[in-house]
C-alpha positions, 0 to 999 in steps of 0.5 A: 480027456479033451473035454476035461482039458478045455473045461477045467483049463478054460475056466482058469486060463481065460478068466481074470479079475480086479484087485487093489494091487493088480487090476484087470482092465476090460479087454478082448484077447485072441489066442492061437492054440498049438498041440505041444510046446515045441516051436513047430508044434501044429496049430489046432485052433483058436480061443477068444475071450472078451470081458466087459465091465459096467457098474453092476459087474463083469460080463464074459464071452469066451469061445474055443475051437480046436481040432486035433489028431491025437493018434492016427485013428483018433481025431477030436473036434471040440468047440466051447462057448461060454457067456456069463455075468459075475457081480462086482462083489464076487457073490454071484455068477450066472452063466450059459455054456455050449460044448460040442465034442465030435458033433455031440452037443451039450448045453448047461445053464448055471447059477452060483451064489453066496448065501451067508456062509454057504455057496450054492450052485444050481446047474441045468443040464440035458440030464436034469437040474443039479443042486449042490453046496460048494466048499465054503472057500470057493470063489467065483471065476473072476474073483478067483483069479483076482485072488491069484493076482492079489497074492502075486502082487503081494509077493507070495511065492506059493498059495492055494485057492478054490475056484468054480469052473463053469465048463467043469460044473464044479469047484477045483483047487489050484495050487499056485507057485512062481516058476523060472521064466525058462519053464515057459515056452518061447513064442514061435517065430511064426506067431505074433509077439504081442506087447501087453500094457502092464508093468509087472508079470509073473511066470506061474505054475498051478496044479489043478485038483477037484476041490471035493477030492480026498487026495490031491492027485492033480487032474492037470497042470497049468503054466502061464505068464500072468500080467498084473492087468489079468492078461495071460500069455504062453499058457501051457495046459498039461493033462499028461497025454495031451498038452495044449499051448495058447499064444496071445495073438491080439489084444484090445484094451477098453476103458474102465467105467466111471462108477460111484464108489461102493 
């Protein structure tokens, strides 16, 4: 369960992209993780994501470290590392992951690319190499959240999109909708309150399902304050038996590169 939470949610929760109406700026964001949404919920770890941009595309580095006692006899220690590159066109994504769950390591390498109307994924794991064809509506991780930002900026109150999540190794469907501000937890007094340099933001909820599943039974739900710069805060990942909340603790914005028009 914890592997699923940090695999699927990390793919969305800390991915961002650019659109004409709501443009991501390169940045590094640091988060504090808590088990639950209460103001006194125990801290269980940290998450860091750094996005850089050059004229060829985005580069992402993400690390999540958490340790939680789910029951008196069940303790979970997990770390997840991702490095990846996504073309500015959104047609290719190459990545490497390392997940350590209670001391057991699992490494993967992936290459997802659009070939005409077909999206192919090649994923190398300790079990071998898997070749698959993804649903034609699948978006690369950064392009997917770019779609999210675009729809929010256009005033859409509910809409779906399909995203490839590197840690999960497959495509997932996200059904997004606007929610009331009260649906998000307040930042606990013991956490920093970080000012995000954006003029607009939206409280959003998303139900996550496997894109290839015949039914729409949600694996988990995600809620967050989504800023037009692509930064997220007060992120709640609810898997039913386990809920994890991420609070923005530090934010360092970088300049956009000066690239020739495409």
